py3Dmol code that shows the C-alpha trace and the ligand (Angstrom):
import py3Dmol

protein = """\
ATOM      1  CA  UNK A   1      28.295 -21.060 106.263  1.00  0.00           C
ATOM      2  CA  UNK A   2      27.677 -19.733 109.692  1.00  0.00           C
ATOM      3  CA  UNK A   3      29.432 -21.260 112.576  1.00  0.00           C
ATOM      4  CA  UNK A   4      27.676 -23.078 115.424  1.00  0.00           C
ATOM      5  CA  UNK A   5      27.825 -21.064 118.728  1.00  0.00           C
ATOM      6  CA  UNK A   6      29.933 -22.664 121.643  1.00  0.00           C
ATOM      7  CA  UNK A   7      27.563 -21.759 124.374  1.00  0.00           C
ATOM      8  CA  UNK A   8      29.793 -21.684 127.427  1.00  0.00           C
ATOM      9  CA  UNK A   9      26.904 -20.419 129.692  1.00  0.00           C
ATOM     10  CA  UNK A  10      24.821 -23.626 128.935  1.00  0.00           C
ATOM     11  CA  UNK A  11      27.686 -25.932 129.380  1.00  0.00           C
ATOM     12  CA  UNK A  12      28.601 -24.188 132.686  1.00  0.00           C
ATOM     13  CA  UNK A  13      24.903 -24.634 133.897  1.00  0.00           C
ATOM     14  CA  UNK A  14      25.236 -28.395 133.458  1.00  0.00           C
ATOM     15  CA  UNK A  15      28.419 -28.543 135.305  1.00  0.00           C
ATOM     16  CA  UNK A  16      26.868 -26.529 138.121  1.00  0.00           C
ATOM     17  CA  UNK A  17      24.014 -28.983 138.395  1.00  0.00           C
ATOM     18  CA  UNK A  18      26.271 -31.903 138.789  1.00  0.00           C
ATOM     19  CA  UNK A  19      28.467 -29.988 141.325  1.00  0.00           C
ATOM     20  CA  UNK A  20      25.589 -28.896 143.359  1.00  0.00           C
ATOM     21  CA  UNK A  21      24.565 -32.594 143.962  1.00  0.00           C
ATOM     22  CA  UNK A  22      28.215 -33.604 144.641  1.00  0.00           C
ATOM     23  CA  UNK A  23      28.511 -30.812 147.109  1.00  0.00           C
ATOM     24  CA  UNK A  24      25.345 -31.695 148.946  1.00  0.00           C
ATOM     25  CA  UNK A  25      26.602 -35.231 149.244  1.00  0.00           C
ATOM     26  CA  UNK A  26      29.906 -34.067 150.511  1.00  0.00           C
ATOM     27  CA  UNK A  27      28.549 -31.702 153.039  1.00  0.00           C
ATOM     28  CA  UNK A  28      26.175 -34.470 154.368  1.00  0.00           C
ATOM     29  CA  UNK A  29      29.059 -36.855 155.012  1.00  0.00           C
ATOM     30  CA  UNK A  30      31.620 -34.170 156.241  1.00  0.00           C
ATOM     31  CA  UNK A  31      29.198 -31.981 158.097  1.00  0.00           C
ATOM     32  CA  UNK A  32      30.534 -28.832 156.427  1.00  0.00           C
ATOM     33  CA  UNK A  33      30.632 -27.104 152.932  1.00  0.00           C
ATOM     34  CA  UNK A  34      33.808 -26.669 150.935  1.00  0.00           C
ATOM     35  CA  UNK A  35      35.108 -23.379 151.424  1.00  0.00           C
ATOM     36  CA  UNK A  36      36.888 -20.962 149.002  1.00  0.00           C
ATOM     37  CA  UNK A  37      38.741 -17.845 150.055  1.00  0.00           C
ATOM     38  CA  UNK A  38      39.446 -15.247 147.299  1.00  0.00           C
ATOM     39  CA  UNK A  39      42.004 -12.392 147.904  1.00  0.00           C
ATOM     40  CA  UNK A  40      41.242  -9.340 145.862  1.00  0.00           C
ATOM     41  CA  UNK A  41      43.907  -6.668 145.824  1.00  0.00           C
ATOM     42  CA  UNK A  42      42.914  -3.158 144.866  1.00  0.00           C
ATOM     43  CA  UNK A  43      39.912  -1.913 143.106  1.00  0.00           C
ATOM     44  CA  UNK A  44      40.327  -2.718 139.411  1.00  0.00           C
ATOM     45  CA  UNK A  45      36.712  -2.757 138.115  1.00  0.00           C
ATOM     46  CA  UNK A  46      37.389  -5.938 135.942  1.00  0.00           C
ATOM     47  CA  UNK A  47      38.803  -7.917 138.799  1.00  0.00           C
ATOM     48  CA  UNK A  48      36.004  -7.012 141.131  1.00  0.00           C
ATOM     49  CA  UNK A  49      33.438  -8.170 138.606  1.00  0.00           C
ATOM     50  CA  UNK A  50      35.163 -11.397 137.939  1.00  0.00           C
ATOM     51  CA  UNK A  51      35.427 -12.032 141.719  1.00  0.00           C
ATOM     52  CA  UNK A  52      31.753 -11.238 142.090  1.00  0.00           C
ATOM     53  CA  UNK A  53      30.887 -13.816 139.413  1.00  0.00           C
ATOM     54  CA  UNK A  54      33.091 -16.418 141.248  1.00  0.00           C
ATOM     55  CA  UNK A  55      31.177 -15.569 144.568  1.00  0.00           C
ATOM     56  CA  UNK A  56      27.799 -15.772 142.875  1.00  0.00           C
ATOM     57  CA  UNK A  57      28.614 -19.023 141.317  1.00  0.00           C
ATOM     58  CA  UNK A  58      29.895 -20.455 144.485  1.00  0.00           C
ATOM     59  CA  UNK A  59      26.675 -19.486 146.283  1.00  0.00           C
ATOM     60  CA  UNK A  60      24.596 -21.178 143.543  1.00  0.00           C
ATOM     61  CA  UNK A  61      26.332 -24.589 143.884  1.00  0.00           C
ATOM     62  CA  UNK A  62      26.472 -24.334 147.811  1.00  0.00           C
ATOM     63  CA  UNK A  63      30.022 -23.593 148.243  1.00  0.00           C
ATOM     64  CA  UNK A  64      31.003 -21.390 151.175  1.00  0.00           C
ATOM     65  CA  UNK A  65      32.977 -18.507 149.829  1.00  0.00           C
ATOM     66  CA  UNK A  66      34.622 -15.416 151.272  1.00  0.00           C
ATOM     67  CA  UNK A  67      36.295 -12.493 149.546  1.00  0.00           C
ATOM     68  CA  UNK A  68      39.116 -10.750 151.472  1.00  0.00           C
ATOM     69  CA  UNK A  69      39.659  -7.194 150.129  1.00  0.00           C
ATOM     70  CA  UNK A  70      43.277  -5.801 150.406  1.00  0.00           C
ATOM     71  CA  UNK A  71      44.149  -2.221 149.581  1.00  0.00           C
ATOM     72  CA  UNK A  72      46.492  -1.814 146.353  1.00  0.00           C
ATOM     73  CA  UNK A  73      49.032  -0.216 148.494  1.00  0.00           C
ATOM     74  CA  UNK A  74      49.997  -3.446 150.257  1.00  0.00           C
ATOM     75  CA  UNK A  75      53.589  -4.590 149.905  1.00  0.00           C
ATOM     76  CA  UNK A  76      54.507  -8.219 148.892  1.00  0.00           C
ATOM     77  CA  UNK A  77      55.685  -9.421 152.330  1.00  0.00           C
ATOM     78  CA  UNK A  78      52.409  -8.343 153.866  1.00  0.00           C
ATOM     79  CA  UNK A  79      50.317  -9.949 151.285  1.00  0.00           C
ATOM     80  CA  UNK A  80      52.268 -13.132 151.560  1.00  0.00           C
ATOM     81  CA  UNK A  81      51.689 -12.928 155.284  1.00  0.00           C
ATOM     82  CA  UNK A  82      47.860 -12.581 154.701  1.00  0.00           C
ATOM     83  CA  UNK A  83      47.854 -15.727 152.607  1.00  0.00           C
ATOM     84  CA  UNK A  84      49.872 -17.589 155.180  1.00  0.00           C
ATOM     85  CA  UNK A  85      47.485 -16.619 157.799  1.00  0.00           C
ATOM     86  CA  UNK A  86      44.427 -17.815 155.757  1.00  0.00           C
ATOM     87  CA  UNK A  87      46.346 -21.241 155.303  1.00  0.00           C
ATOM     88  CA  UNK A  88      46.819 -21.385 158.986  1.00  0.00           C
ATOM     89  CA  UNK A  89      43.244 -20.862 159.977  1.00  0.00           C
ATOM     90  CA  UNK A  90      41.970 -23.853 162.017  1.00  0.00           C
ATOM     91  CA  UNK A  91      38.353 -22.741 162.243  1.00  0.00           C
ATOM     92  CA  UNK A  92      36.631 -22.203 158.867  1.00  0.00           C
ATOM     93  CA  UNK A  93      39.599 -23.494 157.118  1.00  0.00           C
ATOM     94  CA  UNK A  94      39.791 -22.718 153.445  1.00  0.00           C
ATOM     95  CA  UNK A  95      39.935 -25.625 151.059  1.00  0.00           C
ATOM     96  CA  UNK A  96      40.763 -23.402 148.189  1.00  0.00           C
ATOM     97  CA  UNK A  97      42.713 -20.113 148.187  1.00  0.00           C
ATOM     98  CA  UNK A  98      42.743 -17.882 145.073  1.00  0.00           C
ATOM     99  CA  UNK A  99      44.574 -14.576 144.594  1.00  0.00           C
ATOM    100  CA  UNK A 100      42.822 -12.682 141.775  1.00  0.00           C
ATOM    101  CA  UNK A 101      45.307 -11.377 139.184  1.00  0.00           C
ATOM    102  CA  UNK A 102      46.531  -9.023 137.880  1.00  0.00           C
ATOM    103  CA  UNK A 103      48.318  -7.768 141.095  1.00  0.00           C
ATOM    104  CA  UNK A 104      49.454  -4.137 141.204  1.00  0.00           C
ATOM    105  CA  UNK A 105      52.898  -3.716 139.385  1.00  0.00           C
ATOM    106  CA  UNK A 106      54.917  -3.266 142.719  1.00  0.00           C
ATOM    107  CA  UNK A 107      53.908  -6.691 143.994  1.00  0.00           C
ATOM    108  CA  UNK A 108      56.022  -9.707 143.166  1.00  0.00           C
ATOM    109  CA  UNK A 109      53.274 -11.763 141.712  1.00  0.00           C
ATOM    110  CA  UNK A 110      55.294 -15.111 141.727  1.00  0.00           C
ATOM    111  CA  UNK A 111      56.207 -14.618 145.391  1.00  0.00           C
ATOM    112  CA  UNK A 112      52.579 -14.281 146.184  1.00  0.00           C
ATOM    113  CA  UNK A 113      51.436 -17.280 144.197  1.00  0.00           C
ATOM    114  CA  UNK A 114      54.100 -19.474 145.580  1.00  0.00           C
ATOM    115  CA  UNK A 115      52.701 -18.644 149.101  1.00  0.00           C
ATOM    116  CA  UNK A 116      49.432 -20.401 148.219  1.00  0.00           C
ATOM    117  CA  UNK A 117      49.723 -24.029 149.669  1.00  0.00           C
ATOM    118  CA  UNK A 118      49.831 -26.391 146.597  1.00  0.00           C
ATOM    119  CA  UNK A 119      47.104 -28.555 148.096  1.00  0.00           C
ATOM    120  CA  UNK A 120      44.692 -25.434 148.174  1.00  0.00           C
ATOM    121  CA  UNK A 121      45.920 -23.872 144.968  1.00  0.00           C
ATOM    122  CA  UNK A 122      42.579 -24.027 142.966  1.00  0.00           C
ATOM    123  CA  UNK A 123      43.912 -21.713 140.262  1.00  0.00           C
ATOM    124  CA  UNK A 124      46.578 -24.279 139.534  1.00  0.00           C
ATOM    125  CA  UNK A 125      49.241 -21.578 139.564  1.00  0.00           C
ATOM    126  CA  UNK A 126      51.750 -22.947 142.088  1.00  0.00           C
ATOM    127  CA  UNK A 127      54.900 -24.401 140.523  1.00  0.00           C
ATOM    128  CA  UNK A 128      54.001 -27.817 141.990  1.00  0.00           C
ATOM    129  CA  UNK A 129      50.841 -27.895 140.323  1.00  0.00           C
ATOM    130  CA  UNK A 130      52.317 -26.574 137.051  1.00  0.00           C
ATOM    131  CA  UNK A 131      54.986 -29.344 137.241  1.00  0.00           C
ATOM    132  CA  UNK A 132      52.325 -32.136 137.974  1.00  0.00           C
ATOM    133  CA  UNK A 133      50.398 -30.963 134.818  1.00  0.00           C
ATOM    134  CA  UNK A 134      53.482 -30.982 132.721  1.00  0.00           C
ATOM    135  CA  UNK A 135      54.199 -34.522 133.674  1.00  0.00           C
ATOM    136  CA  UNK A 136      50.705 -35.603 132.762  1.00  0.00           C
ATOM    137  CA  UNK A 137      49.416 -36.137 136.274  1.00  0.00           C
ATOM    138  CA  UNK A 138      47.372 -33.062 136.951  1.00  0.00           C
ATOM    139  CA  UNK A 139      46.090 -32.100 140.406  1.00  0.00           C
ATOM    140  CA  UNK A 140      44.569 -28.575 139.962  1.00  0.00           C
ATOM    141  CA  UNK A 141      44.497 -27.542 136.210  1.00  0.00           C
ATOM    142  CA  UNK A 142      44.313 -23.713 135.655  1.00  0.00           C
ATOM    143  CA  UNK A 143      40.714 -22.869 135.242  1.00  0.00           C
ATOM    144  CA  UNK A 144      40.561 -21.208 131.875  1.00  0.00           C
ATOM    145  CA  UNK A 145      42.772 -24.010 130.252  1.00  0.00           C
ATOM    146  CA  UNK A 146      40.608 -26.595 131.713  1.00  0.00           C
ATOM    147  CA  UNK A 147      37.469 -24.737 130.584  1.00  0.00           C
ATOM    148  CA  UNK A 148      38.482 -24.625 126.808  1.00  0.00           C
ATOM    149  CA  UNK A 149      39.334 -28.342 126.959  1.00  0.00           C
ATOM    150  CA  UNK A 150      36.062 -29.116 128.685  1.00  0.00           C
ATOM    151  CA  UNK A 151      34.210 -27.098 125.961  1.00  0.00           C
ATOM    152  CA  UNK A 152      35.762 -29.051 123.216  1.00  0.00           C
ATOM    153  CA  UNK A 153      35.033 -32.351 124.848  1.00  0.00           C
ATOM    154  CA  UNK A 154      31.493 -31.562 125.776  1.00  0.00           C
ATOM    155  CA  UNK A 155      30.740 -30.200 122.236  1.00  0.00           C
ATOM    156  CA  UNK A 156      32.219 -33.350 120.635  1.00  0.00           C
ATOM    157  CA  UNK A 157      34.885 -31.514 118.887  1.00  0.00           C
ATOM    158  CA  UNK A 158      37.503 -34.253 118.558  1.00  0.00           C
ATOM    159  CA  UNK A 159      41.219 -33.289 119.436  1.00  0.00           C
ATOM    160  CA  UNK A 160      43.033 -36.545 118.645  1.00  0.00           C
ATOM    161  CA  UNK A 161      45.331 -36.054 115.689  1.00  0.00           C
ATOM    162  CA  UNK A 162      44.123 -32.380 115.038  1.00  0.00           C
ATOM    163  CA  UNK A 163      46.183 -29.392 114.600  1.00  0.00           C
ATOM    164  CA  UNK A 164      45.641 -26.941 117.411  1.00  0.00           C
ATOM    165  CA  UNK A 165      46.949 -23.577 117.429  1.00  0.00           C
ATOM    166  CA  UNK A 166      47.128 -21.447 120.555  1.00  0.00           C
ATOM    167  CA  UNK A 167      48.046 -17.769 120.461  1.00  0.00           C
ATOM    168  CA  UNK A 168      49.356 -16.613 123.720  1.00  0.00           C
ATOM    169  CA  UNK A 169      52.067 -18.295 125.968  1.00  0.00           C
ATOM    170  CA  UNK A 170      50.959 -17.091 129.379  1.00  0.00           C
ATOM    171  CA  UNK A 171      51.450 -19.341 132.505  1.00  0.00           C
ATOM    172  CA  UNK A 172      47.679 -18.896 133.091  1.00  0.00           C
ATOM    173  CA  UNK A 173      46.251 -20.090 129.827  1.00  0.00           C
ATOM    174  CA  UNK A 174      48.497 -20.727 126.827  1.00  0.00           C
ATOM    175  CA  UNK A 175      51.191 -22.953 128.607  1.00  0.00           C
ATOM    176  CA  UNK A 176      48.667 -24.995 130.351  1.00  0.00           C
ATOM    177  CA  UNK A 177      46.408 -25.456 127.527  1.00  0.00           C
ATOM    178  CA  UNK A 178      49.064 -26.579 125.195  1.00  0.00           C
ATOM    179  CA  UNK A 179      49.947 -29.352 127.808  1.00  0.00           C
ATOM    180  CA  UNK A 180      46.318 -30.315 128.129  1.00  0.00           C
ATOM    181  CA  UNK A 181      45.813 -30.552 124.411  1.00  0.00           C
ATOM    182  CA  UNK A 182      49.041 -32.312 123.688  1.00  0.00           C
ATOM    183  CA  UNK A 183      48.566 -34.832 126.557  1.00  0.00           C
ATOM    184  CA  UNK A 184      47.112 -38.289 126.270  1.00  0.00           C
ATOM    185  CA  UNK A 185      43.621 -39.174 126.156  1.00  0.00           C
ATOM    186  CA  UNK A 186      40.100 -37.558 125.883  1.00  0.00           C
ATOM    187  CA  UNK A 187      40.588 -33.855 124.925  1.00  0.00           C
ATOM    188  CA  UNK A 188      44.236 -34.445 124.104  1.00  0.00           C
ATOM    189  CA  UNK A 189      46.331 -36.101 121.578  1.00  0.00           C
ATOM    190  CA  UNK A 190      46.382 -32.952 119.371  1.00  0.00           C
ATOM    191  CA  UNK A 191      49.447 -31.537 117.540  1.00  0.00           C
ATOM    192  CA  UNK A 192      49.984 -28.333 119.265  1.00  0.00           C
ATOM    193  CA  UNK A 193      51.534 -25.089 117.922  1.00  0.00           C
ATOM    194  CA  UNK A 194      51.989 -22.259 120.526  1.00  0.00           C
ATOM    195  CA  UNK A 195      52.418 -18.932 118.965  1.00  0.00           C
ATOM    196  CA  UNK A 196      53.250 -15.635 120.750  1.00  0.00           C
ATOM    197  CA  UNK A 197      54.159 -12.081 120.312  1.00  0.00           C
ATOM    198  CA  UNK A 198      57.480 -12.950 118.675  1.00  0.00           C
ATOM    199  CA  UNK A 199      55.966 -15.505 116.201  1.00  0.00           C
ATOM    200  CA  UNK A 200      56.577 -14.518 112.634  1.00  0.00           C
ATOM    201  CA  UNK A 201      53.733 -14.839 109.998  1.00  0.00           C
ATOM    202  CA  UNK A 202      50.895 -15.591 112.521  1.00  0.00           C
ATOM    203  CA  UNK A 203      48.478 -16.256 109.465  1.00  0.00           C
ATOM    204  CA  UNK A 204      50.583 -19.121 108.289  1.00  0.00           C
ATOM    205  CA  UNK A 205      50.053 -20.978 111.687  1.00  0.00           C
ATOM    206  CA  UNK A 206      46.488 -20.047 112.228  1.00  0.00           C
ATOM    207  CA  UNK A 207      45.376 -21.180 108.717  1.00  0.00           C
ATOM    208  CA  UNK A 208      46.651 -24.703 109.704  1.00  0.00           C
ATOM    209  CA  UNK A 209      44.445 -24.967 112.706  1.00  0.00           C
ATOM    210  CA  UNK A 210      41.568 -27.276 113.038  1.00  0.00           C
ATOM    211  CA  UNK A 211      41.282 -25.752 116.641  1.00  0.00           C
ATOM    212  CA  UNK A 212      42.287 -22.136 116.883  1.00  0.00           C
ATOM    213  CA  UNK A 213      42.539 -20.546 120.313  1.00  0.00           C
ATOM    214  CA  UNK A 214      43.170 -16.787 120.976  1.00  0.00           C
ATOM    215  CA  UNK A 215      44.291 -15.937 124.409  1.00  0.00           C
ATOM    216  CA  UNK A 216      46.348 -12.742 124.105  1.00  0.00           C
ATOM    217  CA  UNK A 217      43.991  -9.778 124.915  1.00  0.00           C
ATOM    218  CA  UNK A 218      44.052  -7.928 121.545  1.00  0.00           C
ATOM    219  CA  UNK A 219      40.625  -7.121 120.258  1.00  0.00           C
ATOM    220  CA  UNK A 220      39.971  -8.130 116.673  1.00  0.00           C
ATOM    221  CA  UNK A 221      43.216  -9.953 116.357  1.00  0.00           C
ATOM    222  CA  UNK A 222      41.917 -13.036 114.491  1.00  0.00           C
ATOM    223  CA  UNK A 223      40.012 -12.055 111.297  1.00  0.00           C
ATOM    224  CA  UNK A 224      38.184 -14.393 108.747  1.00  0.00           C
ATOM    225  CA  UNK A 225      41.329 -14.475 106.500  1.00  0.00           C
ATOM    226  CA  UNK A 226      43.395 -16.198 109.169  1.00  0.00           C
ATOM    227  CA  UNK A 227      40.848 -19.047 109.703  1.00  0.00           C
ATOM    228  CA  UNK A 228      40.554 -22.393 108.034  1.00  0.00           C
ATOM    229  CA  UNK A 229      37.030 -23.157 106.663  1.00  0.00           C
ATOM    230  CA  UNK A 230      35.265 -25.273 109.435  1.00  0.00           C
ATOM    231  CA  UNK A 231      37.703 -24.626 112.224  1.00  0.00           C
ATOM    232  CA  UNK A 232      36.595 -24.529 115.719  1.00  0.00           C
ATOM    233  CA  UNK A 233      37.508 -21.095 117.010  1.00  0.00           C
ATOM    234  CA  UNK A 234      37.702 -20.386 120.678  1.00  0.00           C
ATOM    235  CA  UNK A 235      38.047 -16.952 122.036  1.00  0.00           C
ATOM    236  CA  UNK A 236      39.706 -16.452 125.420  1.00  0.00           C
ATOM    237  CA  UNK A 237      40.256 -12.745 125.228  1.00  0.00           C
ATOM    238  CA  UNK A 238      38.183 -10.352 127.263  1.00  0.00           C
ATOM    239  CA  UNK A 239      38.723  -6.753 126.225  1.00  0.00           C
ATOM    240  CA  UNK A 240      36.595  -3.889 127.265  1.00  0.00           C
ATOM    241  CA  UNK A 241      36.274  -1.291 124.456  1.00  0.00           C
ATOM    242  CA  UNK A 242      36.343   2.251 125.641  1.00  0.00           C
ATOM    243  CA  UNK A 243      36.300   5.621 123.692  1.00  0.00           C
ATOM    244  CA  UNK A 244      33.779   7.206 121.389  1.00  0.00           C
ATOM    245  CA  UNK A 245      32.333   3.973 119.872  1.00  0.00           C
ATOM    246  CA  UNK A 246      33.065   1.394 122.515  1.00  0.00           C
ATOM    247  CA  UNK A 247      30.667   2.131 125.214  1.00  0.00           C
ATOM    248  CA  UNK A 248      32.624  -0.205 127.595  1.00  0.00           C
ATOM    249  CA  UNK A 249      31.420  -3.168 125.460  1.00  0.00           C
ATOM    250  CA  UNK A 250      33.235  -6.560 126.000  1.00  0.00           C
ATOM    251  CA  UNK A 251      34.884  -8.201 123.030  1.00  0.00           C
ATOM    252  CA  UNK A 252      37.380 -10.982 122.575  1.00  0.00           C
ATOM    253  CA  UNK A 253      40.420 -11.486 120.433  1.00  0.00           C
ATOM    254  CA  UNK A 254      38.431 -12.671 117.497  1.00  0.00           C
ATOM    255  CA  UNK A 255      36.602 -10.547 115.024  1.00  0.00           C
ATOM    256  CA  UNK A 256      33.256 -12.398 115.652  1.00  0.00           C
ATOM    257  CA  UNK A 257      31.190 -11.103 112.767  1.00  0.00           C
ATOM    258  CA  UNK A 258      33.613 -12.058 110.037  1.00  0.00           C
ATOM    259  CA  UNK A 259      35.049 -15.268 111.519  1.00  0.00           C
ATOM    260  CA  UNK A 260      31.631 -16.806 112.111  1.00  0.00           C
ATOM    261  CA  UNK A 261      31.191 -16.770 108.447  1.00  0.00           C
ATOM    262  CA  UNK A 262      34.227 -19.242 108.038  1.00  0.00           C
ATOM    263  CA  UNK A 263      34.551 -21.126 111.290  1.00  0.00           C
ATOM    264  CA  UNK A 264      32.651 -24.499 111.914  1.00  0.00           C
ATOM    265  CA  UNK A 265      32.217 -23.416 115.575  1.00  0.00           C
ATOM    266  CA  UNK A 266      32.961 -20.181 117.515  1.00  0.00           C
ATOM    267  CA  UNK A 267      32.828 -19.210 121.215  1.00  0.00           C
ATOM    268  CA  UNK A 268      31.215 -15.866 121.860  1.00  0.00           C
ATOM    269  CA  UNK A 269      32.505 -13.075 124.194  1.00  0.00           C
ATOM    270  CA  UNK A 270      30.966 -12.781 126.727  1.00  0.00           C
ATOM    271  CA  UNK A 271      29.179 -16.258 127.352  1.00  0.00           C
ATOM    272  CA  UNK A 272      31.944 -18.344 126.000  1.00  0.00           C
ATOM    273  CA  UNK A 273      34.918 -19.470 127.906  1.00  0.00           C
ATOM    274  CA  UNK A 274      34.304 -17.003 130.790  1.00  0.00           C
ATOM    275  CA  UNK A 275      31.451 -19.084 132.567  1.00  0.00           C
ATOM    276  CA  UNK A 276      33.529 -22.367 132.151  1.00  0.00           C
ATOM    277  CA  UNK A 277      36.475 -20.669 133.797  1.00  0.00           C
ATOM    278  CA  UNK A 278      34.259 -20.042 136.852  1.00  0.00           C
ATOM    279  CA  UNK A 279      32.834 -23.543 136.686  1.00  0.00           C
ATOM    280  CA  UNK A 280      36.206 -25.208 136.677  1.00  0.00           C
ATOM    281  CA  UNK A 281      37.144 -23.012 139.819  1.00  0.00           C
ATOM    282  CA  UNK A 282      34.103 -24.487 141.666  1.00  0.00           C
ATOM    283  CA  UNK A 283      35.059 -27.986 140.577  1.00  0.00           C
ATOM    284  CA  UNK A 284      38.739 -27.501 141.681  1.00  0.00           C
ATOM    285  CA  UNK A 285      37.301 -26.257 145.138  1.00  0.00           C
ATOM    286  CA  UNK A 286      35.266 -29.365 145.615  1.00  0.00           C
ATOM    287  CA  UNK A 287      38.365 -31.541 144.521  1.00  0.00           C
ATOM    288  CA  UNK A 288      40.488 -29.659 147.180  1.00  0.00           C
ATOM    289  CA  UNK A 289      37.927 -30.213 149.822  1.00  0.00           C
ATOM    290  CA  UNK A 290      37.847 -33.958 149.095  1.00  0.00           C
ATOM    291  CA  UNK A 291      41.576 -34.121 148.907  1.00  0.00           C
ATOM    292  CA  UNK A 292      42.085 -32.426 152.352  1.00  0.00           C
ATOM    293  CA  UNK A 293      39.336 -34.564 153.774  1.00  0.00           C
ATOM    294  CA  UNK A 294      40.961 -37.820 152.545  1.00  0.00           C
ATOM    295  CA  UNK A 295      44.232 -36.752 154.027  1.00  0.00           C
ATOM    296  CA  UNK A 296      42.822 -36.422 157.419  1.00  0.00           C
TER     297      UNK A 296
END
"""
ligand_1 = """\
11
LIG
N 42.625 -13.052 136.372
C 42.125 -13.398 135.069
N 41.964 -14.642 135.046
C 42.259 -15.271 136.284
C 42.251 -16.504 136.780
O 42.088 -17.618 136.152
N 42.787 -16.662 138.124
C 43.037 -15.628 138.869
N 43.423 -15.805 140.070
N 42.986 -14.449 138.368
C 42.655 -14.242 137.097
"""
view = py3Dmol.view(width=600, height=400)
view.addModel(protein, "pdb")
view.setStyle({"model": 0}, {"cartoon": {"style": "trace"}})
view.addModel(ligand_1, "xyz")
view.setStyle({"model": 1}, {"stick": {}})
view.zoomTo()
view.show()
């Protein structure tokens, strides 16, 4: 058996078409376009490339987007001050503010994320938004987690009553995704196991999974012997392989060639979850603009 490919690019294109129409309608009524400000600290090539993808996608759907580049040597207090000043801008006000992660090691990432006003936190990383999600009344859902759930729903992969196993307990992906899949309603109602670096006998858990999500950043972690036949396998990992045989190639956490012989569905890297993360960011930005507009 060869797995069906979960084509994130195609699903993202459909979302963009819908967003484009909604943004045009919003702009006609409000006389401005929703605006996203992205703060990029330092010069990590991967981060610069993700930020470029976000800017390109914003332009495609008619969002107004700006990238603010900040040197890697900036200190926490100064970065917090930049975010506060973006939030204070009266003209060209930002509906959505995003700080690209990871930040340099000397910066207190939580202090920086806490400085993003929760009603403009299109990443959904502010504790207020994390709390709302945990209570089942989401406002901004972290984009990758939302993208994975969207992929399952759009593909008709039912989640209700299924065993979903997530590997990786990050605040940005694993934890919010566990909440989404265990929540009530469409794309939820799953029985969720959250595995992490201290989990013992990982294969025992992964072999139970009807839906297996790998989000740890370890190339080739999931091999065919760890996957139940017919399972949906979603690969959130993005790893750049360097060295003599790698040539800078992008791979996920799943050994695609072996796992696609066992799985029922599999998401590729690139072209799987990545485009959906970007699409969810666009959607959150429109949502932020609508919320701000309705609040005066
Ligand atoms: N770096 C990798 N993924 C993300 C994301 O979803 N949001 C931000 N801000 N940074 C990231």
